[in-house]
Each structure stands twice: as C-alpha cells, then as structure tokens.
C-alpha positions in Angstrom: 9.2 -33.2 32.2 12.1 -34.7 30.2 14.8 -32.0 29.8 16.3 -33.9 26.8 13.0 -33.5 24.9 13.0 -29.8 25.7 16.5 -29.4 24.4 15.6 -31.4 21.3 12.6 -29.2 20.5 14.5 -26.0 21.2 17.4 -27.0 19.0 15.2 -28.1 16.0 16.2 -25.7 13.2 13.8 -26.7 10.4 10.4 -28.4 9.9 12.0 -31.9 9.3 13.8 -31.7 12.7 10.6 -30.4 14.4 8.6 -33.2 12.9 11.0 -35.8 14.4 11.0 -34.0 17.7 7.2 -33.9 17.8 7.0 -37.6 17.0 9.4 -38.4 19.8 7.4 -36.2 22.3 4.2 -38.2 21.5 5.8 -41.6 21.3 7.6 -41.1 24.7 4.2 -40.4 26.4 4.7 -36.6 26.8 2.1 -35.6 24.3 0.0 -34.0 27.0 2.8 -32.0 28.5 1.7 -28.3 28.1 5.2 -26.9 28.3 6.5 -29.1 25.5 3.4 -28.4 23.4 3.8 -24.6 23.9 7.4 -24.9 22.9 6.4 -26.8 19.7 3.9 -24.2 18.8 6.5 -21.5 19.3 9.1 -23.3 17.2 6.7 -24.1 14.4 5.8 -20.4 14.3 9.4 -19.5 14.0 9.9 -22.0 11.2 6.9 -20.6 9.3 4.5 -23.5 9.6 1.3 -22.0 11.1 -0.6 -25.1 10.1 1.6 -27.4 12.3 1.6 -24.8 15.1 -2.2 -24.7 15.1 -2.5 -28.5 15.0 -0.3 -28.7 18.2 -2.2 -25.8 19.7 -5.6 -27.5 19.1 -4.3 -30.6 20.9 -3.4 -28.8 24.1 -6.1 -29.8 26.7 -5.5 -27.1 29.3 -4.2 -24.1 27.5 -2.7 -21.2 29.5 -2.4 -17.6 28.6 1.0 -18.3 27.1 -0.5 -21.0 24.8 -2.8 -18.4 23.2 -0.2 -15.7 23.1 2.4 -17.8 21.2 -0.3 -19.1 18.7 -1.3 -15.5 18.1 2.3 -14.5 17.6 2.8 -17.4 15.1 0.0 -16.1 13.0 1.1 -12.5 13.1 4.8 -13.2 12.4 3.8 -15.2 9.3 1.4 -12.6 7.9 -1.9 -14.5 8.8 -3.6 -11.4 10.4 -7.2 -12.5 9.8 -6.5 -15.9 11.4 -4.9 -14.1 14.4 -8.0 -11.9 14.9 -10.3 -14.9 14.6 -8.2 -16.7 17.2 -8.4 -13.7 19.5 -12.1 -13.7 19.2 -12.2 -17.4 20.0 -10.1 -16.7 23.1 -12.7 -14.3 24.3 -15.5 -16.8 23.6 -13.8 -19.4 25.6 -13.3 -17.1 28.6 -9.5 -17.0 28.4 -8.0 -13.7 29.6 -5.4 -12.3 27.3 -2.1 -11.2 28.9 0.2 -8.4 27.8 2.0 -10.6 25.3 -1.3 -11.8 23.7 -2.6 -8.2 23.4 0.8 -7.1 22.0 0.7 -9.9 19.4 -2.9 -9.3 18.2 -2.3 -5.5 17.9 0.2 -6.4 15.2 -2.7 -8.0 13.2 -5.0 -5.0 13.2 -5.4 -3.8 9.7 -7.5 -0.7 10.4 -8.0 1.9 13.2 -11.4 0.5 14.2 -9.9 -2.9 15.0 -7.0 -1.3 16.8 -9.1 0.9 18.9 -11.4 -2.0 19.9 -8.4 -4.0 21.2 -7.1 -0.9 23.0 -10.5 -0.5 24.7 -10.3 -4.1 25.7 -6.9 -3.6 27.2 -8.1 -0.7 29.3 -11.2 -2.6 30.5 -9.1 -5.5 31.5 -7.3 -3.4 34.0 -3.8 -4.1 32.5 -1.4 -1.2 32.7 0.6 -1.3 29.5 4.2 -2.1 30.1 7.0 -1.1 27.6 6.2 -4.0 25.3 2.5 -3.5 25.2 2.8 0.3 25.0 5.2 0.0 22.1 2.8 -2.4 20.4 0.0 0.3 20.7 2.3 3.0 19.3 3.1 0.7 16.4 -0.5 -0.1 15.8 -1.6 3.5 15.6 1.4 4.3 13.4 0.5 1.5 11.0 -3.1 2.8 10.9 -1.8 6.4 10.1 -3.2 7.7 13.4 -0.1 9.8 14.3 -1.9 11.9 17.0 -3.1 8.7 18.8 0.4 7.2 18.6 1.9 10.4 20.1 -0.7 10.3 23.0 0.2 6.7 23.8 3.9 7.5 23.5 3.6 10.4 25.9 1.7 8.3 28.5 4.3 5.6 28.7 6.3 5.6 31.9 9.0 3.5 30.4 10.3 3.5 26.8 13.0 1.6 25.0 14.8 2.1 21.7 12.0 0.2 19.9 9.4 2.6 21.4 11.3 5.7 20.3 11.8 4.2 16.9 8.1 3.4 16.6 7.3 7.0 17.2 9.8 8.2 14.7 8.4 5.8 12.2 4.8 7.1 12.9 5.9 10.7 12.1 8.0 9.5 9.1 5.1 7.7 7.6 3.0 10.8 8.0 5.6 12.9 6.2 6.3 14.9 9.4 10.1 15.1 9.1 10.5 17.9 11.7 8.5 16.0 14.3 10.5 12.8 13.6 13.8 14.7 14.1 12.4 16.2 17.4 11.8 12.6 18.6 15.4 11.8 17.6 16.6 14.6 19.8 14.6 13.1 22.7 16.4 9.8 22.1 19.7 11.6 22.4 18.6 13.3 25.7 17.7 9.8 27.0 21.1 8.5 26.0 19.6 5.8 23.7 21.5 4.6 20.7 19.6 4.5 17.4 19.2 1.2 15.6 18.9 0.3 11.9 15.1 0.8 11.9 15.5 4.3 13.3 17.8 5.4 10.5 15.7 3.6 7.8 12.6 5.5 9.0 14.4 8.8 9.2 15.9 8.4 5.8 12.4 7.6 4.5 11.0 10.7 6.1 13.7 12.8 4.4 12.8 11.1 1.2 9.1 11.9 1.5 10.0 15.5 2.4 12.6 15.6 -0.4 14.9 17.3 2.0 18.4 16.2 0.8 20.1 18.5 3.3 18.6 16.7 6.3 19.0 13.4 4.5 22.7 13.9 4.2 22.9 14.7 8.0 20.9 11.6 8.9 23.0 9.4 6.6 26.3 10.8 8.0 25.0 10.1 11.5 24.1 6.5 10.5 27.7 6.0 9.2 29.1 7.5 12.4 27.0 5.0 14.4 28.5 2.1 12.4 25.9 1.4 9.8 28.1 2.0 6.8 28.1 -1.8 6.2 24.4 -2.3 6.9 22.8 -3.1 3.6 19.2 -2.1 4.5 20.4 1.3 5.8 22.5 1.9 2.7 19.6 1.0 0.5 17.4 3.5 2.3 20.1 6.1 1.7 20.3 5.3 -2.0 16.5 5.6 -2.2 16.5 8.9 -0.3 19.1 10.5 -2.6 17.2 9.2 -5.7 13.9 10.6 -4.4 15.5 13.9 -3.6 16.9 14.1 -7.2 20.5 13.6 -6.4 21.4 10.6 -8.5 25.2 11.2 -8.2 25.0 11.0 -4.4 22.9 7.8 -4.7 25.5 6.3 -7.0 28.3 7.3 -4.6 26.6 5.5 -1.7 25.9 2.5 -4.0 29.5 2.2 -5.1 30.9 2.1 -1.6 28.5 -0.5 -0.3 30.3 -3.4 1.1 27.4 -5.8 0.6 24.8 -5.2 -2.1 21.6 -7.1 -2.5 19.1 -7.3 -5.3 17.2 -4.3 -3.8 20.4 -2.2 -4.1 20.9 -3.0 -7.8 17.2 -2.5 -8.6 17.1 0.8 -6.8 20.1 2.1 -8.8 18.9 0.8 -12.1 15.5 2.4 -11.6 17.1 5.7 -10.6 19.1 5.8 -13.9 16.0 4.8 -15.8 13.8 7.5 -14.2 16.4 10.2 -14.9 16.8 9.2 -18.6 20.4 7.9 -18.1 19.7 4.9 -20.3 23.3 3.9 -21.0 24.2 3.9 -17.3 21.1 1.8 -16.6 21.9 -0.8 -19.2 25.6 -0.9 -18.2 24.6 -1.5 -14.6 22.2 -4.2 -15.6 24.9 -6.2 -17.3 27.4 -5.5 -14.4 24.8 -6.8 -12.0 24.6 -10.1 -14.0 28.4 -10.4 -14.1 28.5 -10.1 -10.3 26.1 -13.0 -10.0 22.8 -11.3 -9.2 19.8 -12.7 -11.0 17.3 -10.1 -12.1 13.7 -10.3 -10.9 10.5 -8.9 -12.4 11.2 -5.4 -11.0 14.7 -5.4 -12.6 13.4 -6.5 -16.0 10.5 -4.0 -15.9 12.9 -1.1 -15.0 15.6 -1.9 -17.5 13.3 -2.4 -20.5 12.2 1.3 -20.1 15.8 2.3 -20.9 16.6 -0.1 -23.7 17.0 0.5 -27.4 15.1 -2.2 -29.4 18.4 -4.0 -30.1 19.4 -4.1 -26.4 15.8 -5.0 -25.4 15.8 -7.9 -27.8 18.9 -9.3 -26.1 17.3 -8.8 -22.7 14.1 -10.5 -24.0 16.2 -13.6 -24.7 17.3 -13.5 -21.0 13.7 -13.2 -19.9 12.7 -16.1 -22.1 15.2 -18.4 -20.3 14.1 -17.2 -16.8 11.1 -17.9 -14.6 9.7 -14.5 -15.5 8.9 -15.3 -19.1 5.2 -15.5 -18.4 5.2 -12.7 -15.7 2.5 -10.2 -16.8 4.4 -7.2 -15.5 7.5 -8.2 -17.4 5.5 -8.9 -20.5 3.8 -5.5 -20.3 7.3 -3.9 -20.1 8.4 -5.8 -23.2 5.2 -4.8 -25.0 5.8 -1.2 -24.1 9.5 -1.4 -25.3 8.6 -2.8 -28.7 5.6 -0.4 -29.1 7.8 2.7 -28.3 10.3 1.5 -30.9 7.6 1.2 -33.5 7.8 -2.6 -33.7 4.0 -2.8 -33.8 3.7 -6.3 -35.1 6.2 -7.6 -32.6 4.2 -5.8 -29.9 1.0 -7.3 -31.2 2.5 -10.8 -31.2 3.5 -10.3 -27.6 0.1 -9.0 -26.6 -1.6 -12.0 -28.2 0.6 -14.3 -26.2 -0.1 -12.7 -22.7 -2.2 -15.2 -20.9 -3.3 -12.9 -18.1 -3.7 -9.5 -19.6 -4.1 -6.5 -17.4 -5.5 -3.0 -18.1 -1.9 -2.0 -18.6 -1.6 -4.6 -21.4 -4.7 -3.3 -23.2 -3.8 0.4 -22.8 -0.2 -0.1 -24.0 -1.5 -1.8 -27.1 -4.1 0.9 -27.7 -1.4 3.6 -27.3 1.0 1.8 -29.6 -1.6 1.8 -32.4 -2.7 5.3 -31.7 0.8 6.8 -31.7 1.8 5.0 -35.0 -1.2 6.1 -37.0 -3.1 2.8 -36.9 -6.2 4.4 -35.4 -8.8 1.8 -36.6 -6.8 -1.0 -34.8 -6.6 1.2 -31.7 -10.4 1.5 -31.6 -10.9 -2.2 -32.3 -8.6 -3.1 -29.4 -10.5 -0.8 -27.2 -13.8 -2.4 -28.1 -12.4 -5.9 -27.5 -11.1 -4.7 -24.1 -14.6 -3.6 -23.1 -16.1 -6.9 -24.3 -13.6 -8.9 -22.2 -14.8 -7.0 -19.1 -11.9 -4.6 -18.5 -12.8 -1.2 -17.1 -10.8 1.6 -18.9 -9.0 4.2 -16.8 -8.1 7.8 -17.5 -4.9 6.9 -19.4 -6.8 4.5 -21.7 -9.2 7.3 -22.6 -6.3 9.7 -23.4 -5.0 7.1 -25.9 -8.4 6.5 -27.5 -9.2 10.2 -27.7 -5.8 10.8 -29.4 -6.6 8.1 -31.9 -9.9 9.7 -32.7 -8.2 13.1 -33.0 -5.5 11.9 -35.4 -8.0 10.0 -37.5 -10.4 12.9 -37.6 -13.2 10.9 -36.0 -15.0 13.8 -34.4 -18.3 12.1 -33.5 -16.6 9.0 -32.1 -14.2 11.1 -30.1 -17.1 13.1 -28.6 -18.9 9.8 -27.8 -15.9 8.4 -25.9 -15.4 11.7 -24.1 -19.0 11.6 -22.9 -18.9 7.9 -22.0 -15.8 8.6 -19.8 -17.6 10.6 -17.2 -21.2 9.4 -17.7 -20.8 5.7 -18.1 -17.4 5.0 -16.5 -17.6 7.7 -13.8 -14.0 8.8 -14.4 -12.7 12.3 -13.6 -11.9 14.3 -16.7 -8.4 15.9 -16.6 -6.7 18.7 -18.5 -5.2 16.1 -20.9 -8.7 14.9 -21.9 -9.8 18.4 -22.5 -6.7 19.0 -24.6 -7.5 16.0 -26.7 -11.0 17.3 -27.3 -9.9 20.8 -28.3 -7.3 19.2 -30.6 -10.1 17.0 -32.1 -12.4 20.0 -32.7 -9.8 22.3 -34.2 -8.4 19.6 -36.5 -12.0 19.1 -37.8 -12.1 22.9 -38.4 -14.7 23.5 -35.7 -12.9 26.5 -34.3 -16.0 28.2 -32.8 -17.0 25.0 -31.1 -13.5 24.5 -29.7 -13.5 28.1 -28.2 -17.0 27.6 -26.8 -16.0 24.2 -25.4 -12.9 25.7 -23.7 -14.8 28.7 -22.2 -17.3 26.3 -20.5 -14.6 24.1 -18.9 -13.9 24.3 -15.2 -10.2 24.6 -16.3 -10.9 27.5 -18.7 -8.1 29.5 -17.2 -5.5 26.9 -18.2 -3.1 28.7 -20.6 -2.0 25.3 -22.1 -5.5 24.8 -23.5 -5.7 28.3 -24.9 -2.3 27.7 -26.5 -3.7 24.7 -28.4 -6.4 27.0 -29.8 -4.0 29.8 -30.7 -1.8 27.4 -32.6 -4.8 26.2 -34.5 -5.7 29.8 -35.4 -2.4 29.9 -37.4 -3.4 26.8 -39.3 -6.8 28.1 -40.1 -5.9 31.8 -40.6 -8.2 32.9 -37.9 -6.7 36.4 -37.2 -9.6 37.8 -35.1 -9.9 34.7 -32.9 -6.1 34.7 -32.5 -6.2 38.3 -31.2 -9.0 37.4 -28.8 -7.2 34.3 -27.5 -3.9 36.3 -27.1 -5.7 38.9 -25.0 -6.9 36.1 -22.7 -3.5 34.6 -22.5 -1.9 37.9 -21.7 -4.1 38.1 -18.6 -3.4 34.4 -17.6 0.4 34.7 -18.2 1.4 38.4 -17.9 5.1 37.5 -17.7 5.1 35.3 -20.8 5.5 36.9 -24.2 5.5 33.7 -26.2 1.8 34.0 -27.1 2.6 37.3 -28.8 5.1 35.5 -31.0 2.4 33.0 -31.9 0.0 35.9 -32.8 2.7 37.4 -35.0 2.9 34.1 -36.8 -0.8 34.0 -37.4 -0.6 37.5 -39.0 2.3 36.5 -41.1 0.5 33.3 -42.3 -2.7 35.2 -43.0 -0.8 37.9 -44.9 1.1 35.4 -47.1 -2.0 33.4 -47.8 -3.9 36.5 -48.8 -0.9 37.6 -51.0 -1.0 34.3 -52.8 -4.7 34.5 -53.4 -4.2 37.9 -55.0 -1.6 36.4 -57.4 1.4 38.0 -55.7 
C-alpha cells in the first residue's frame, strides 16, 4: 500500500481534491486496494457526496465489515435514511455480518419504533454485547422514536456509559416533556463526575421550555454559563428560546444582547418573540438592526416581521423581499398577503394572491378571511368555491371564515349548508368557534328559538361563551323572557361571574325604552 496515496486521500478537503486523489489511486494501479477504497468511501461521506461514496463502495470486490459500516454511516450522516436501510437489508442478503459500528450506524436511520426494535432484535440474535457506542445508539434510537421507557431500560443495562450516553438519556426525557426525570439524570452525571456538553444543556433548556418552568430554566442556564458556554451560540439560542416560551421576553432579550456571536437563528428567535408578544415596534427595530449588522433575512425572518408591520413598514419590507431570493417563496407571499389583508388593502392582497404560483391552503384561507372581515362576502364565497374546484381540502379555520361570511351577509341557508358539509363531507371536527358562528348566524336572522334549541343540543351546551352570544342577541331583539332563562343557566355555569346580570339588566332597559316609545312617551 502506498502511504503517500493514503495521506493524499485523508487530506482531501473537498470533492475536487477527492476526485483528483481517486483518479490517482486508479491510475497508479491501486484501484483494487480495499483500504484505500474504504478510505475514499469515508471521505466522500464526510464531504456529502453519497453518490460518489456508493460508486467506490460498489467497486470494492471483497468488502469487509468496515466497508459496509462506513457506507451505512455515509448515508445516515447525509440524511439518506431509506438508502441506509436498503443497504443494510442488502448486507443481510449477501451474508455479511454487521459489526457494532454497522449496527450503530443503521440505528440512526430508523424512522419508527418497529424498524428500531427489529434492528435491536437482530443485535441480540447476533450475540453481540452492546458496547458504549452501540448502547448509546440504541438509547438514541428509542429516544428519537419517543419510546422513553425502552430508552431508560437500555440505559440502565449499560455497563459503561459516557457523556454522550448520559446526554442521550437526558434528551429522551426532555423530548417527552419529563423535566424532573431529565434533571435526575443530570444529577447522575454529577455523581459520575462527568462534565456536561453543549447538547446536554440544549436538551435541558428544551425540557424547561416544554414544561414552561422558567425557574429551572434559569438554573440550567446559569450552570451552562458556569461551565463556559456563555459564548456558545447554540446554547445561548436555546436559552433565548426557553425564556421566550416561558413568557419572559425581557430575560430572552438580556441573553440575546450579551451574546458574543449571534447567528440568523438568534435574530429570528428574538424577532419572533417580539412579534408573538405584540411588541411590534421592537420587532421592526430589531429587523432593521439585523440588516445593518450584515445578516440577510430568510423566509422565517420575513414571515415573522410581516406580522408586526404597519402597511407602510410592510411595503418597504416588500421591496426588500422583491430583491431577494424569497420573492416567490410561498410562505413569504402568504405573510405579505396576510399583512395587506389585515390593513384593509384588499385589492393589493388580491393582486398578490393572483400572483402566487404555488398557492397553499393558507393562501386561500387568508384571502377568504380578508374578504369576509371587510364585508365582501360574495367574493369570499366565490374564492371558497374556486378553492374546492382546484382540489384544495378546507380545514377548520377555512370554515370559520366562510361561516363568518355567511353570518355577516345574512346567508342563513348557505351557512347551514357549509356547517353540515364540514362534518359530513369533509370529516372535520366541529369546534366551539364553529358553533358560535352558527348561533350568531341564527340570531342575526331573528331565529332566536332555533338558536336556543341548537345550543341546547350541542355537546358543548355548557359553554358560557355560547350562551353569552344568545344573551346579547336577546337585547337586540327585546327577548326579555328568553334573556331571563339564559341568565339563570349562566348563573349556574359561572356562579362567580355577575356580568350576565348586567347584560340582563340591559335587556330590561332596552325593552322598557322600546315599549315606552311605542306608547308615544
């Protein structure tokens, strides 16, 4: 074996250098050297070219266990899970026995628990005793498949564990929202004298985020800083995300401002936080600051900031989008559509809608909602019909918009038709909001008795919000007796809330004043 060729292949840092090294290996008569071929497969996998890796692999005449393992690893590392599983099946057909490394690699490709358990059974039948690498791969597989109990069983069986193993177990609990259990594993790490790594802290912060436990989150973050991760961008981003999810935007901003190195994720996280909390001015200011500091917005940035913009600001940002690669991005176009629709710029929204090449359900629903909210009910119904004709299946939000359009337009029979179609034709669950739309539709049409009967037959007939809609309508129609009956029901549903008594009083006042006017007073 020519050591200079080994060095050449090992030192190749990109695909061009690898291609030259591979050509030299073949031209020098070492094309059949399994060691060099394995090394080429490994390097191609590291450089992201699974096609070249597979071409070299297929050319190896006498593959060994390492040949199969590194090809499996190349597939898994580059996200080609199905190809990895196919290769593993081929390995079995050809009678090649997987080693610990091959099993560990293919476990990373398992997308569901059935696949993972089948590989685990094969490991046990092979007689292999999982070492720390294979054991950790099993814990990771069960964690990825949301099988926390199985992950814990595997973890407890392991004679030897390293920091990756412990972190895998913490991640398993964190993904399952089991913060207490994750923190218990952390204590176990301390007892073993193991130092946590960045993934450990990112997982723990994610668990605190899921549990919305800001107190524990602060403790974990303080510990991460004490361990030297104050300049680690991914850990800092996880902390920002945790504080945002726990509702502490000032704390998130404090972490963001002291970050030594921000990336696009950092800016997007903070802009989205301001947007979600209604801090529109802060979001817009941060967006422009981000641009000044040399960060180019992506589709997520644009989609987030457009939710905070006035139409004037949004128009300027629209110009930025027009000169970017995201000008035809459907998610960004939907965000623009929503921004113009909320501002009442319906024609501008319609022009945008007409220009979207790949409309999604969000595109159609946004346009229907825009027409519905601005009194253009016939156009809303027309858009809905066109959506159905183009093969889009409406969701529950679409039906809220279309039922609202029918209610505002007084289209009682059409509203009832769509309400029935929702569950019978489209098999969608009917929510409180849909029921509210129907009650509103009935009372606006003056069908008060039908509205009350409809409400009483609902599974959610004990929802005070729905009865409040009916009580408000009683005032509009002067229905004193019905108002008294509804108020009695609401008193039982909300014994500590006296607001319905105020509404009843208003019904009496309205009825009295109307009666007085009729009498000529």
